[in-house]
C-alpha positions as CSV (number, residue, x, y, z in Angstrom):
1,A,126.3,109.5,79.8
2,D,123.8,111.6,77.8
3,G,122.7,109.4,75.0
4,G,125.7,110.6,73.1
5,G,127.8,108.8,75.8
6,G,129.9,111.8,76.5
7,P,133.7,111.4,77.0
8,D,133.3,109.1,80.1
9,G,130.7,106.9,78.4
10,I,132.8,106.3,75.3
11,R,135.9,105.6,77.5
12,F,133.9,103.1,79.5
13,L,132.8,101.3,76.3
14,E,136.3,101.4,74.9
15,A,137.5,99.6,78.0
16,I,134.6,97.1,78.5
17,L,133.5,96.0,75.0
18,P,136.8,94.3,74.0
19,V,136.7,92.1,77.1
20,L,133.1,91.0,77.1
21,T,132.5,87.3,77.1
22,P,129.8,85.9,74.8
23,T,127.2,85.7,77.6
24,A,128.1,89.1,79.2
25,V,125.3,91.6,79.5
26,V,126.0,95.3,80.0
27,H,123.5,97.4,82.1
28,W,123.9,100.9,80.7
29,T,122.4,103.8,82.6
30,D,121.6,107.1,80.9
31,F,119.2,110.0,81.0
32,A,116.3,110.6,78.6
33,A,113.5,113.1,78.2
34,D,109.9,111.8,78.8
35,H,109.2,112.0,75.0
36,E,112.0,109.5,74.4
37,L,110.4,106.8,76.6
38,P,110.0,103.9,76.5
39,A,112.1,103.3,73.3
40,C,115.2,105.3,74.3
41,E,116.2,105.5,70.6
42,R,118.9,108.0,71.1
43,T,120.7,105.8,73.7
44,R,120.1,102.7,71.7
45,T,121.5,104.3,68.5
46,F,124.6,105.5,70.5
47,L,125.2,102.0,71.8
48,T,124.7,100.3,68.5
49,E,127.0,102.7,66.7
50,A,129.7,102.4,69.5
51,C,129.7,98.6,69.4
52,A,130.1,98.6,65.6
53,R,132.8,101.2,65.6
54,L,134.8,100.0,68.6
55,V,134.7,96.2,68.2
56,G,133.0,95.6,64.8
57,A,130.2,93.7,66.4
58,P,126.4,94.3,66.3
59,C,124.8,95.3,69.6
60,H,121.9,93.2,70.7
61,I,119.5,95.4,72.8
62,L,117.8,93.1,75.4
63,H,115.8,95.7,77.3
64,S,115.3,99.4,77.7
65,A,113.1,101.1,80.3
66,K,112.7,104.0,82.7
67,A,114.7,103.3,85.9
68,G,112.6,104.4,88.8
69,S,109.5,106.5,88.9
70,S,110.7,109.9,89.8
71,S,112.2,112.4,87.4
72,V,115.8,113.7,88.0
73,A,114.9,117.1,86.5
74,A,111.8,118.5,84.7
75,R,110.6,115.7,82.4
76,Q,114.0,114.0,82.5
77,Y,114.4,110.4,83.7
78,R,117.1,107.8,84.4
79,V,116.9,105.0,82.0
80,T,118.5,101.6,81.7
81,V,119.4,99.7,78.6
82,D,120.6,96.2,78.8
83,F,122.7,94.9,75.9
84,R,125.2,92.4,74.8
85,L,127.4,91.9,71.7
86,A,125.5,89.9,69.1
87,D,127.1,86.7,67.8
88,I,129.4,87.4,64.9
89,G,130.5,83.9,64.3
90,P,131.9,80.9,66.1
91,R,133.1,81.6,69.6
92,G,134.8,79.5,72.2
93,A,133.0,78.2,75.3
94,S,132.3,80.8,77.9
95,V,134.9,80.9,80.7
96,H,134.6,82.8,83.9
97,P,137.4,85.4,84.1
98,A,138.5,84.1,87.5
99,G,138.2,80.4,86.6
100,L,135.0,80.0,88.7
101,P,132.1,77.7,87.7
102,L,129.6,79.4,85.4
103,R,126.1,80.1,86.7
104,G,122.9,78.5,85.3
105,S,122.2,80.9,82.4
106,Q,125.9,80.9,81.5
107,K,126.4,77.1,81.2
108,L,126.7,75.6,77.8
109,R,123.5,73.7,76.8
110,V,123.8,70.4,74.9
111,V,120.8,69.5,72.8
112,D,120.3,65.8,71.8
113,E,119.5,65.5,68.2
114,E,117.1,62.6,67.6
């Protein structure tokens, strides 16, 4: 995908966004010019707009950075942007798609109120 996602990028998002669980994180890989680093605004804007348009949910960007130290072309780098869908209201408990137990960060946390 090229910040604008391209046809394959948008098809991927059309397939994956509707089935994300509340704890799911997407690791998006893209290409960016050196002057776009480290913010990767073009990619972040594309993802934010795609989430809003495709599933009506805000996109919560967790991390964006250059992936690797070498360029793929003159002043062009691979970048990674980790994101999840932001909470848009009450959701059910997270359930593993295959019915397996959830891992540590995916488990529900119960806070005692005192």
